[in-house]
C-alpha atoms as an extended CHARMM CRD file, in Angstrom:
* protein
*
       197  EXT
         1         1  MET       CA             -0.2510000000       -3.6870000000      -10.2590000000  PROA      1               0.0000000000
         2         2  VAL       CA              1.4060000000       -1.4110000000      -12.8290000000  PROA      2               0.0000000000
         3         3  TYR       CA             -0.9260000000       -2.7630000000      -15.5300000000  PROA      3               0.0000000000
         4         4  ILE       CA             -3.9550000000       -2.0630000000      -13.3500000000  PROA      4               0.0000000000
         5         5  ILE       CA             -2.7430000000        1.5170000000      -12.7740000000  PROA      5               0.0000000000
         6         6  LEU       CA             -2.1860000000        2.0910000000      -16.4990000000  PROA      6               0.0000000000
         7         7  ILE       CA             -5.5500000000        0.5770000000      -17.4250000000  PROA      7               0.0000000000
         8         8  SER       CA             -7.2790000000        2.6810000000      -14.7540000000  PROA      8               0.0000000000
         9         9  LEU       CA             -5.5740000000        5.8400000000      -16.0080000000  PROA      9               0.0000000000
        10        10  THR       CA             -6.4820000000        5.0790000000      -19.6320000000  PROA      10              0.0000000000
        11        11  LEU       CA            -10.0980000000        4.3200000000      -18.7250000000  PROA      11              0.0000000000
        12        12  GLY       CA            -10.2520000000        7.5100000000      -16.6710000000  PROA      12              0.0000000000
        13        13  ILE       CA             -8.9900000000        9.6050000000      -19.5860000000  PROA      13              0.0000000000
        14        14  ALA       CA            -11.4810000000        7.9550000000      -21.9650000000  PROA      14              0.0000000000
        15        15  PHE       CA            -14.3240000000        8.3530000000      -19.4640000000  PROA      15              0.0000000000
        16        16  GLY       CA            -13.4080000000       11.9830000000      -18.8250000000  PROA      16              0.0000000000
        17        17  ASN       CA            -13.7710000000       12.7800000000      -22.5200000000  PROA      17              0.0000000000
        18        18  PHE       CA            -17.3930000000       11.6310000000      -22.6250000000  PROA      18              0.0000000000
        19        19  ILE       CA            -18.9340000000       12.9980000000      -19.4350000000  PROA      19              0.0000000000
        20        20  SER       CA            -19.9970000000       16.4170000000      -18.3000000000  PROA      20              0.0000000000
        21        21  PRO       CA            -17.5720000000       18.1960000000      -15.9290000000  PROA      21              0.0000000000
        22        22  GLU       CA            -20.5620000000       18.9570000000      -13.6970000000  PROA      22              0.0000000000
        23        23  MET       CA            -20.8810000000       15.2520000000      -12.8620000000  PROA      23              0.0000000000
        24        24  PHE       CA            -17.4360000000       15.2270000000      -11.2810000000  PROA      24              0.0000000000
        25        25  LYS       CA            -17.1410000000       18.6760000000       -9.7390000000  PROA      25              0.0000000000
        26        26  ASP       CA            -16.0620000000       17.0560000000       -6.4390000000  PROA      26              0.0000000000
        27        27  ILE       CA            -13.4800000000       14.7110000000       -8.0010000000  PROA      27              0.0000000000
        28        28  ASP       CA            -10.6160000000       16.4260000000       -6.1370000000  PROA      28              0.0000000000
        29        29  LYS       CA            -12.2850000000       15.7050000000       -2.7980000000  PROA      29              0.0000000000
        30        30  ILE       CA            -12.9710000000       12.0860000000       -3.7760000000  PROA      30              0.0000000000
        31        31  SER       CA             -9.3900000000       11.4980000000       -4.9430000000  PROA      31              0.0000000000
        32        32  THR       CA             -8.0060000000       13.1340000000       -1.7850000000  PROA      32              0.0000000000
        33        33  ILE       CA            -10.1310000000       10.8510000000        0.4030000000  PROA      33              0.0000000000
        34        34  ALA       CA             -9.0710000000        7.7830000000       -1.6170000000  PROA      34              0.0000000000
        35        35  LEU       CA             -5.4010000000        8.7610000000       -1.4080000000  PROA      35              0.0000000000
        36        36  ASN       CA             -5.6360000000        9.3420000000        2.3370000000  PROA      36              0.0000000000
        37        37  LEU       CA             -7.2490000000        5.9090000000        2.7840000000  PROA      37              0.0000000000
        38        38  LEU       CA             -4.3830000000        4.3360000000        0.8390000000  PROA      38              0.0000000000
        39        39  ILE       CA             -1.7910000000        6.1210000000        2.9630000000  PROA      39              0.0000000000
        40        40  PHE       CA             -3.6960000000        5.1560000000        6.1210000000  PROA      40              0.0000000000
        41        41  SER       CA             -3.6630000000        1.4910000000        5.0860000000  PROA      41              0.0000000000
        42        42  VAL       CA              0.0910000000        1.6680000000        4.4150000000  PROA      42              0.0000000000
        43        43  GLY       CA              0.5190000000        3.2430000000        7.8780000000  PROA      43              0.0000000000
        44        44  VAL       CA             -1.4970000000        0.4440000000        9.5120000000  PROA      44              0.0000000000
        45        45  ASP       CA              0.6680000000       -2.1140000000        7.7180000000  PROA      45              0.0000000000
        46        46  ILE       CA              3.8210000000       -0.4160000000        9.0260000000  PROA      46              0.0000000000
        47        47  GLY       CA              2.3660000000       -0.0900000000       12.5340000000  PROA      47              0.0000000000
        48        48  LEU       CA              1.6520000000       -3.8050000000       12.6670000000  PROA      48              0.0000000000
        49        49  ASN       CA              5.3580000000       -4.5320000000       12.1960000000  PROA      49              0.0000000000
        50        50  LYS       CA              6.9660000000       -3.2360000000       15.3970000000  PROA      50              0.0000000000
        51        51  GLU       CA             10.5150000000       -4.0850000000       14.2640000000  PROA      51              0.0000000000
        52        52  VAL       CA             10.4570000000       -1.6010000000       11.3610000000  PROA      52              0.0000000000
        53        53  LEU       CA             10.4670000000        1.5860000000       13.4320000000  PROA      53              0.0000000000
        54        54  THR       CA             13.2150000000        0.1650000000       15.6500000000  PROA      54              0.0000000000
        55        55  LYS       CA             15.3700000000       -0.5340000000       12.5730000000  PROA      55              0.0000000000
        56        56  ILE       CA             14.7470000000        2.9910000000       11.2770000000  PROA      56              0.0000000000
        57        57  LYS       CA             15.7820000000        4.5430000000       14.6150000000  PROA      57              0.0000000000
        58        58  LYS       CA             19.0270000000        2.5350000000       14.5410000000  PROA      58              0.0000000000
        59        59  LYS       CA             19.9400000000        4.0500000000       11.1730000000  PROA      59              0.0000000000
        60        60  GLY       CA             19.9300000000        7.5260000000       12.7320000000  PROA      60              0.0000000000
        61        61  VAL       CA             21.0870000000       10.4520000000       10.6250000000  PROA      61              0.0000000000
        62        62  LYS       CA             22.2030000000        8.1070000000        7.8240000000  PROA      62              0.0000000000
        63        63  ILE       CA             18.5740000000        7.8760000000        6.7680000000  PROA      63              0.0000000000
        64        64  LEU       CA             18.8270000000       11.4700000000        5.4800000000  PROA      64              0.0000000000
        65        65  LEU       CA             21.2730000000       10.2870000000        2.8090000000  PROA      65              0.0000000000
        66        66  VAL       CA             18.3450000000        8.9530000000        0.7590000000  PROA      66              0.0000000000
        67        67  PRO       CA             16.5490000000       12.3090000000        0.2640000000  PROA      67              0.0000000000
        68        68  LEU       CA             19.9330000000       14.0170000000       -0.2040000000  PROA      68              0.0000000000
        69        69  ALA       CA             20.8290000000       11.5520000000       -2.9800000000  PROA      69              0.0000000000
        70        70  VAL       CA             17.4280000000       12.0730000000       -4.6350000000  PROA      70              0.0000000000
        71        71  VAL       CA             17.9130000000       15.8650000000       -4.5460000000  PROA      71              0.0000000000
        72        72  ILE       CA             21.4030000000       15.6310000000       -6.0620000000  PROA      72              0.0000000000
        73        73  GLY       CA             20.3160000000       13.0970000000       -8.6990000000  PROA      73              0.0000000000
        74        74  SER       CA             17.2480000000       15.1330000000       -9.6710000000  PROA      74              0.0000000000
        75        75  LEU       CA             19.2150000000       18.3660000000      -10.0280000000  PROA      75              0.0000000000
        76        76  PHE       CA             22.0020000000       16.6600000000      -11.9760000000  PROA      76              0.0000000000
        77        77  GLY       CA             19.4280000000       15.0480000000      -14.2700000000  PROA      77              0.0000000000
        78        78  GLY       CA             17.7680000000       18.4250000000      -14.7460000000  PROA      78              0.0000000000
        79        79  LEU       CA             21.0810000000       19.9760000000      -15.7430000000  PROA      79              0.0000000000
        80        80  ILE       CA             21.7390000000       17.2710000000      -18.3390000000  PROA      80              0.0000000000
        81        81  VAL       CA             18.2530000000       17.5550000000      -19.8430000000  PROA      81              0.0000000000
        82        82  GLY       CA             18.5740000000       21.3370000000      -19.7680000000  PROA      82              0.0000000000
        83        83  LEU       CA             21.7720000000       21.1060000000      -21.8380000000  PROA      83              0.0000000000
        84        84  ILE       CA             20.0950000000       18.7740000000      -24.3390000000  PROA      84              0.0000000000
        85        85  PHE       CA             17.1090000000       21.1040000000      -24.7920000000  PROA      85              0.0000000000
        86        86  LYS       CA             19.1880000000       24.2920000000      -24.4800000000  PROA      86              0.0000000000
        87        87  LEU       CA             17.3640000000       25.5680000000      -21.3940000000  PROA      87              0.0000000000
        88        88  GLN       CA             18.9200000000       28.2020000000      -19.1880000000  PROA      88              0.0000000000
        89        89  THR       CA             20.7150000000       26.5200000000      -16.2870000000  PROA      89              0.0000000000
        90        90  ASN       CA             18.6390000000       28.2600000000      -13.6240000000  PROA      90              0.0000000000
        91        91  LEU       CA             15.3690000000       27.2170000000      -15.3140000000  PROA      91              0.0000000000
        92        92  ALA       CA             16.5050000000       23.6130000000      -15.7350000000  PROA      92              0.0000000000
        93        93  LEU       CA             17.4390000000       23.4390000000      -12.0430000000  PROA      93              0.0000000000
        94        94  ALA       CA             14.1610000000       25.0810000000      -10.9780000000  PROA      94              0.0000000000
        95        95  ILE       CA             12.0980000000       22.6100000000      -13.0220000000  PROA      95              0.0000000000
        96        96  SER       CA             13.9900000000       19.6030000000      -11.6650000000  PROA      96              0.0000000000
        97        97  ALA       CA             13.6030000000       20.9650000000       -8.1160000000  PROA      97              0.0000000000
        98        98  GLY       CA              9.8780000000       20.2620000000       -8.4460000000  PROA      98              0.0000000000
        99        99  PHE       CA             10.7680000000       16.6470000000       -7.5150000000  PROA      99              0.0000000000
       100       100  GLY       CA              7.5140000000       15.3680000000       -9.0480000000  PROA      100             0.0000000000
       101       101  TRP       CA              5.1870000000       17.8280000000       -7.2800000000  PROA      101             0.0000000000
       102       102  TYR       CA              3.7180000000       19.0480000000      -10.5470000000  PROA      102             0.0000000000
       103       103  SER       CA              0.9270000000       21.2550000000       -9.2170000000  PROA      103             0.0000000000
       104       104  LEU       CA              3.0210000000       23.4680000000       -6.9430000000  PROA      104             0.0000000000
       105       105  SER       CA              6.1770000000       23.6670000000       -9.0670000000  PROA      105             0.0000000000
       106       106  ALA       CA              4.0980000000       24.5900000000      -12.1260000000  PROA      106             0.0000000000
       107       107  VAL       CA              2.3330000000       27.3980000000      -10.2750000000  PROA      107             0.0000000000
       108       108  ILE       CA              5.5780000000       28.7690000000       -8.8280000000  PROA      108             0.0000000000
       109       109  LEU       CA              7.3270000000       28.7560000000      -12.2030000000  PROA      109             0.0000000000
       110       110  THR       CA              4.3270000000       30.2270000000      -14.0030000000  PROA      110             0.0000000000
       111       111  ASN       CA              4.4600000000       33.1440000000      -11.5800000000  PROA      111             0.0000000000
       112       112  LEU       CA              8.2420000000       33.5030000000      -11.8710000000  PROA      112             0.0000000000
       113       113  ALA       CA              8.9340000000       32.7590000000      -15.5260000000  PROA      113             0.0000000000
       114       114  GLY       CA              5.6330000000       32.6590000000      -17.3950000000  PROA      114             0.0000000000
       115       115  ALA       CA              3.1680000000       30.1120000000      -18.7000000000  PROA      115             0.0000000000
       116       116  GLU       CA              5.6580000000       28.2720000000      -20.9210000000  PROA      116             0.0000000000
       117       117  ALA       CA              8.0410000000       27.5070000000      -18.0470000000  PROA      117             0.0000000000
       118       118  GLY       CA              5.0860000000       26.5420000000      -15.8430000000  PROA      118             0.0000000000
       119       119  THR       CA              3.8060000000       24.1460000000      -18.5070000000  PROA      119             0.0000000000
       120       120  VAL       CA              7.2350000000       22.5460000000      -18.9100000000  PROA      120             0.0000000000
       121       121  ALA       CA              7.4670000000       22.1400000000      -15.1230000000  PROA      121             0.0000000000
       122       122  PHE       CA              3.9860000000       20.6390000000      -14.9930000000  PROA      122             0.0000000000
       123       123  LEU       CA              4.6090000000       18.1370000000      -17.7890000000  PROA      123             0.0000000000
       124       124  SER       CA              8.0920000000       17.0930000000      -16.6610000000  PROA      124             0.0000000000
       125       125  ASN       CA              6.8870000000       16.4370000000      -13.1210000000  PROA      125             0.0000000000
       126       126  VAL       CA              3.7550000000       14.5960000000      -14.2910000000  PROA      126             0.0000000000
       127       127  PHE       CA              5.9460000000       12.3950000000      -16.4870000000  PROA      127             0.0000000000
       128       128  ARG       CA              8.2620000000       11.8130000000      -13.5350000000  PROA      128             0.0000000000
       129       129  GLU       CA              5.3540000000       10.4860000000      -11.4970000000  PROA      129             0.0000000000
       130       130  LEU       CA              4.1460000000        8.2630000000      -14.3570000000  PROA      130             0.0000000000
       131       131  LEU       CA              7.6540000000        6.9110000000      -14.9400000000  PROA      131             0.0000000000
       132       132  ALA       CA              7.9600000000        6.2580000000      -11.2100000000  PROA      132             0.0000000000
       133       133  VAL       CA              4.7820000000        4.1730000000      -11.2310000000  PROA      133             0.0000000000
       134       134  LEU       CA              6.0760000000        2.2070000000      -14.2230000000  PROA      134             0.0000000000
       135       135  SER       CA              9.6330000000        1.7220000000      -12.9710000000  PROA      135             0.0000000000
       136       136  ILE       CA              9.3970000000        1.1460000000       -9.1990000000  PROA      136             0.0000000000
       137       137  GLY       CA              8.6820000000       -2.5810000000       -9.4790000000  PROA      137             0.0000000000
       138       138  PHE       CA             11.4900000000       -3.1320000000      -11.9740000000  PROA      138             0.0000000000
       139       139  ILE       CA             14.0260000000       -1.1280000000       -9.9350000000  PROA      139             0.0000000000
       140       140  ALA       CA             13.0280000000       -2.8820000000       -6.6970000000  PROA      140             0.0000000000
       141       141  SER       CA             13.4770000000       -6.3380000000       -8.2310000000  PROA      141             0.0000000000
       142       142  LYS       CA             16.5550000000       -5.6830000000      -10.3930000000  PROA      142             0.0000000000
       143       143  ILE       CA             18.5450000000       -3.1590000000       -8.3260000000  PROA      143             0.0000000000
       144       144  ASN       CA             17.3780000000       -2.7220000000       -4.7180000000  PROA      144             0.0000000000
       145       145  TYR       CA             14.5250000000       -1.3930000000       -2.6070000000  PROA      145             0.0000000000
       146       146  ILE       CA             16.1250000000        1.9020000000       -1.5700000000  PROA      146             0.0000000000
       147       147  THR       CA             16.8810000000        2.8490000000       -5.1830000000  PROA      147             0.0000000000
       148       148  ALA       CA             13.2030000000        2.2600000000       -6.0050000000  PROA      148             0.0000000000
       149       149  ILE       CA             12.3580000000        5.3520000000       -3.9150000000  PROA      149             0.0000000000
       150       150  ALA       CA             14.3190000000        7.7460000000       -6.1430000000  PROA      150             0.0000000000
       151       151  PRO       CA             12.0030000000        8.0150000000       -9.1780000000  PROA      151             0.0000000000
       152       152  SER       CA              9.0850000000        9.0740000000       -6.9660000000  PROA      152             0.0000000000
       153       153  GLY       CA             10.7100000000       12.1750000000       -5.5430000000  PROA      153             0.0000000000
       154       154  ALA       CA              8.2060000000       14.1560000000       -3.4730000000  PROA      154             0.0000000000
       155       155  THR       CA              5.3840000000       11.7630000000       -4.4100000000  PROA      155             0.0000000000
       156       156  ALA       CA              7.0270000000        9.0180000000       -2.3270000000  PROA      156             0.0000000000
       157       157  MET       CA              4.9610000000       10.3110000000        0.6000000000  PROA      157             0.0000000000
       158       158  ASP       CA              1.6090000000       10.0820000000       -1.1520000000  PROA      158             0.0000000000
       159       159  THR       CA              0.6430000000        9.0080000000       -4.6750000000  PROA      159             0.0000000000
       160       160  THR       CA              3.4760000000        6.5490000000       -5.3410000000  PROA      160             0.0000000000
       161       161  LEU       CA              3.7430000000        5.2880000000       -1.7420000000  PROA      161             0.0000000000
       162       162  PRO       CA              1.2560000000        2.4360000000       -2.3410000000  PROA      162             0.0000000000
       163       163  VAL       CA              3.3370000000        1.2960000000       -5.3470000000  PROA      163             0.0000000000
       164       164  ILE       CA              6.5300000000        1.3940000000       -3.2600000000  PROA      164             0.0000000000
       165       165  SER       CA              4.7020000000       -0.5360000000       -0.5430000000  PROA      165             0.0000000000
       166       166  LYS       CA              3.6430000000       -3.1930000000       -3.0650000000  PROA      166             0.0000000000
       167       167  PHE       CA              7.1510000000       -3.8580000000       -4.4010000000  PROA      167             0.0000000000
       168       168  THR       CA              9.3880000000       -3.2950000000       -1.3420000000  PROA      168             0.0000000000
       169       169  ASP       CA              9.2240000000       -3.8790000000        2.4200000000  PROA      169             0.0000000000
       170       170  GLU       CA              7.9570000000       -1.9420000000        5.4460000000  PROA      170             0.0000000000
       171       171  GLU       CA             11.3600000000       -0.4440000000        6.2600000000  PROA      171             0.0000000000
       172       172  THR       CA             11.6950000000        0.9790000000        2.7470000000  PROA      172             0.0000000000
       173       173  VAL       CA              8.1560000000        2.3760000000        2.9250000000  PROA      173             0.0000000000
       174       174  VAL       CA              9.0360000000        4.3600000000        6.0560000000  PROA      174             0.0000000000
       175       175  ILE       CA             12.2080000000        5.6900000000        4.4040000000  PROA      175             0.0000000000
       176       176  ALA       CA             10.1670000000        6.5330000000        1.2820000000  PROA      176             0.0000000000
       177       177  PHE       CA              7.5990000000        8.4300000000        3.3150000000  PROA      177             0.0000000000
       178       178  LEU       CA             10.3320000000       10.3870000000        5.1080000000  PROA      178             0.0000000000
       179       179  THR       CA             12.0850000000       11.1070000000        1.7880000000  PROA      179             0.0000000000
       180       180  GLY       CA              8.8650000000       12.3060000000        0.1640000000  PROA      180             0.0000000000
       181       181  THR       CA              8.0750000000       14.5150000000        3.1600000000  PROA      181             0.0000000000
       182       182  ILE       CA             11.5100000000       16.1690000000        3.0990000000  PROA      182             0.0000000000
       183       183  LEU       CA             11.3780000000       16.7290000000       -0.6710000000  PROA      183             0.0000000000
       184       184  THR       CA              7.8420000000       18.1220000000       -0.4380000000  PROA      184             0.0000000000
       185       185  PHE       CA              9.0680000000       20.5760000000        2.1950000000  PROA      185             0.0000000000
       186       186  LEU       CA             12.0020000000       21.6380000000       -0.0320000000  PROA      186             0.0000000000
       187       187  VAL       CA             10.0450000000       22.2900000000       -3.2500000000  PROA      187             0.0000000000
       188       188  PRO       CA              8.6050000000       25.7460000000       -2.3630000000  PROA      188             0.0000000000
       189       189  PHE       CA             12.0720000000       26.9120000000       -1.3280000000  PROA      189             0.0000000000
       190       190  LEU       CA             14.3080000000       25.3220000000       -3.9730000000  PROA      190             0.0000000000
       191       191  VAL       CA             12.2300000000       26.0960000000       -7.0820000000  PROA      191             0.0000000000
       192       192  PRO       CA             12.3860000000       29.9070000000       -6.6130000000  PROA      192             0.0000000000
       193       193  PHE       CA             15.9280000000       29.6840000000       -5.2180000000  PROA      193             0.0000000000
       194       194  PHE       CA             17.3000000000       27.9790000000       -8.3380000000  PROA      194             0.0000000000
       195       195  TYR       CA             15.2740000000       30.1370000000      -10.7020000000  PROA      195             0.0000000000
       196       196  ASN       CA             16.6620000000       33.3120000000       -9.1040000000  PROA      196             0.0000000000
       197       197  ILE       CA             20.3560000000       32.3270000000       -9.1640000000  PROA      197             0.0000000000
């Protein structure tokens, strides 16, 4: 599946270089519809397995440990990378608090800190999503299913959810969706919060 994703991405980039933008002015709508169909199909798959939701309910509040761990790991990773590249601590934390949601975090940081910070946020979060797509299968098979959620960050509720679904089980998919939803909710609050400290 990872190879198909990479080939599709490469073909899309090549194709995009040779066509007129007018031909694909509605590409955002098309990709949104396709993504929603993928998420719908994952939801149907989960709904068919009645035991999954029961198992999730039994976990209770402990299920919130997954998004908490992803938040802590992302911020810690951002601090380390910030030290390596000599970024201000607040900027490094704000960029890592994008949790893979490259469009929103880039816009917020462009408004707060300028185009350079917004570009860094955009690229780091795009690369996070690409690395998630490439690493989820490996992490799921070599470590465990829950850990395979972490690279996705906020995208665990949408773009990387089908990849998580492919390499894990229904229970993990539900936890991934919940994790992605929580992280997506946190991004517009944490990015400006960390930048302003």
